[in-house]
C-alpha positions, 0 to 999 in steps of 0.5 A: 841425606844418607844414614845407616842405623840398626833397623830395630832401634830406628823402628822403635823410635819411629813407632814412638814418634808415629804415635802422635801423628793424627789419622786425619788432618787438614794439614798434610805435612802433619802426617809426616815425620821429620828426619834430621841427620847430623855429622856427629851421627845423631838422627832426630825424628820429629812428629807433631799434632800442632799442639803436641810434638814428640822428638826421638833421637837415635845414633847411627852412621851418617855419611851425608847429613841433611833433613827431610820429611816423609809420611810416617805411616809409609816409612814405618811400613817400609821399615817393618818389612 
């Protein structure tokens, strides 16, 4: 996956999605945010607490579509720096 998106736009969407990520969890995957990038330029961020899911979408340049998960707090920290 290879994407290019305006930092401020991505950061705002990530902050919204990260707000549902629990601080302590039994399932480590729940602390992650899922990023899906499509060829049409849509980038979808998804986070869940099992019973609650938040999805945010932004538009960017996607040169290689794909999906991955990454710890939400780690990603937000990197984007803010």
